[in-house]
Structure formats: structure tokens, C-alpha cells
N, C-alpha and C positions, 0 to 999 in steps of 0.2 A: 515450477512455471513460468522460468525465461526460457526453456526449451522450445516449450507449448505455444507461447503469444511473446512473440517482442518488444510491443506496447509499453509490456510491462517497466523496461527499462528507460524510458520517459519520465518515468515518476520518482525514480529514484532518488536522485538529487534532490530535490522536491524533500521528500519526506526525509533522507539525510539530514540535509541541514534545517530543515527545521525542528529534528531531536537534538540535535547540536547543539539548538540554539535553546528549546526550554532545557537542558544538561546545564546551559550557562544563566536558567533563570530569566532571559530576553523574550519567551514567550510564555504563554502557559496552557494548558491542558485542551481547552477546545480549540486552539488554533493546528494540536496536532492530530485530536480527533478527527478535525474538519479534513485536515491532507491526506487522511488514511479512509476517510468514507469518497474524498474522490476519489482516490486510486482506486477502492473496491469499485465503485460505479461501474464507471469506465473500464475497467481489463476486467473486472467477471459480471458474465452475462445473466446467469440463473443461479438460481440454489444448486444444482446439479452439477455446473459445472465448479461451483465453489466445494461440493459435495468430492467429488471425480479427482481434483488438484489438492485438497486431503489424504486419502485417499491412498492415491498416488504416492505422496509423498510418501507417508510411512509403508 
């Protein structure tokens, strides 16, 4: 996905930091879900784009 959309790189640090905090029990699951949803809402604009990304991956 990064090849097609460089905007993804901006969200990776936020997601990884929250995942590390979650593993250390510093944040709850809702914060992780919110970070991932924020990423998906801002990077993927339509269902077709999401399905295309999944299909391209496999």
C-alpha cells in the first residue's frame, strides 16, 4: 500500500506507538481501534480502494 499511497507513512508511527503502549498495558483497546480507524478513514477513500488494496496484496 505504501507504494501507491505515501500518505500511509505519516500514520505508521502513531499506530506503532499505540501498539507498544497497548502491549505494556498503558492504553486500552479503544485507543488502538481509534488510531486504526483514523488511519483507515483518512487513507482509504472507498470500499473499492480497500478491496483493490487487499486483492493487490494477495
